[in-house]
C-alpha positions, 0 to 999 in steps of 0.5 A: 129577448123583447127586443129579439122578439119584435124583431122577428115579429117585424120581419114577418110583418114586412114579408106578410105585407110583400106577399098580400101586396105583390104576390105575382111579383114574389112567385117570379122572384122565387122561380128565378132564385130557382135558377141562380147558383146556390153559391151566389145566393148564399154571398146574397145571403151573407152579404145581407146579414153583414148590413143587417147586423152592421145596420143595428150596429149602427143604430144602437151605437147612435141611440146610446152615444 
């Protein structure tokens, strides 16, 4: 549970840094996302989840192996 909460905190750190350093770019990015079809955004989300899970698995596997 400690690692999960740490991971969530790191997500907040990364997002906070992005908003602090590039607020204008993120506003444009969000505006362009409004024009994208939901199916495309859903596919991108599933791909991001799969890549993230794969990276976590690879890191864990390499650290313990």
